[in-house]
Every structure is written in structure tokens, then in C-alpha cells.
N, C-alpha and C positions, 0 to 999 in steps of 0.2 A: 504493499499500499504506500502510494507516493505521498510524502508529507513534507510540509514547510513550516517551521516554527520560528517566528521572530522573537527577539528578545533585545534588551538594552535600552528601552524607551524610558522616559521619565521627564521630570521637571528640570529645567536648567535656565541660568539667567542669560540674557542676551551677551553675546561675545563668548559663551561657553561652548564646550564640545560634548559630543555624545558618540558612541559607536554602537551601531545596531548590528545585531547577528541575525543570520538566516540559516538555521540548521535545516539540512535537507536529509530525508530517510527515504528508503525504498527506491532511490535511484542514484545514479552516478553523475556528478556535476559535469563531468567531462564531456557529456552528450547533450547537455542542456544549455540554452542561453537563459541567463538570469536577469530580471529586472527589478529594480526598486521603484515603488509608486508612493504617491501620498494623496491623502483626500482631507481637506479642511472642510469644517462645517459649512454647508451650504454651497460647496464647490465641487466641481467635478474632479474625479480622480485624475492625477497627472503624473506622468513619467518623470522621474528624477534622475535615474542612471540605469545603465545596462552593461552587460558583459557577455561576450560571445562564449561558446563552449570551449574555445581554446584558451580563454583568459587573455588573449592578446589583444583584444579589441574592445575598447570601453567607450561610453559616450555620456555626456551629462546635459542636463536642461540648462540653459543660459542662466537661469536664476540661482543655481548652485554651483556653477563651474568655478573652480579655483577654491571652493570651500569644502566641497564633499569629495570622498574618494571611494570607489568601490574596489574591493579586492576579495581574495578567496584563498582558503586553506584546503586543498584537495584532500590531504590526509584526514582532515576533520569534516570533510564534506559540508563546508561552512562558507558562506558569503557574508562580506561585512560591508558596512556603510559607514565610514568615518566621516562625522560631520563636525566641522570646525566653525568658528565665527558665527554661531547660530543668531538668527534674528527672530523677532516675533512672528514673522510671516512664514516662518518655517514649521509653525505649529500645525499639526495634522496627525492623523493616523497613518503610519508608515507600513507599506506591504511589500513583501517580496514576492516574486512570481517566476514560474519556470515554464519553458516550452522546450519540447525535444526537436532537436534540430540534427538530424542524422546526415545530412549532406553538407552543403556548404555552411561555415560558421556565419552567424548573423547576431547583430545586436540591435534591438528595437525597443523604443520606449512607448509602443502603442499598445494600451492595455488590452485591446482585443485580440492581439496576437500571442497571448499567454493562456496556457490551459490550467496551470495548477497555481494556487494562491495560499498564502499563509493567512492567518487569522488577524494580523496586524499588531502593532504596538504604538501606543500614544507617545507622541513627543510634544512637549509643551515648553514654549520658550517665553519666559516671562520674568520680570523683575518683582 
């Protein structure tokens, strides 16, 4: 059974940092593209970052570029999102998602392109 479990969210002051984790079970990351998404109250879910199955191609939303970094630990089958210089507008529920990409590696931040989702973790940036 394929499962994604996010953790690491919480309350942080503006300018602070958090590292989110997305632990995968039931499948190997090396065959899946991973995306991080977020959804703030009253807003649509938006793509934050993605990584292809090789881990060699990543992408970021303009709003987080230079502040967020996606990475993975294949041995732990876990993907991370390091978030620095956090702003109040980063407040949202953060989700990781996975899609099987058996052929060419791909990195997408379109939510409809992902088949498997975690339950989300709340990130609140406030003083």
C-alpha cells in the first residue's frame, strides 16, 4: 500500500525556518516524481516545488525560489522541503504528492498530474 506521510510543520516566526519531511512507504522514490504543494484558507492548492525520479531536476514556484530547497534521502525513502526566511504568506497546509514516471524523468508542479497524496502538515508563520 503506497503511503505518504508529511511531518515537520508547526508555528514559526517570520524569518524563521522549518524542514518538512515526506516519508514514503510501499514504493521506491527512484521511480516517482515528487511534488510539494500548499493550500491556504480560501485559496486554491498551488505547487511549491518538485523533483524528478532521478533527483537531478528540481523546480520551484517563483514565490519560494531562493528560500525553499527540495531534497531527498533515498536510503530513508524520504523527501524534504527546507523552508528558510519564512513569511506570513507561506502559511498553509503543505502536502507532498507522488506520481509514477516509468519512462522519462519529469518534474511538474501541476496538482492534477499527481496520483498519490499525503494528509498534509500545517505551517503557520506568525509573530
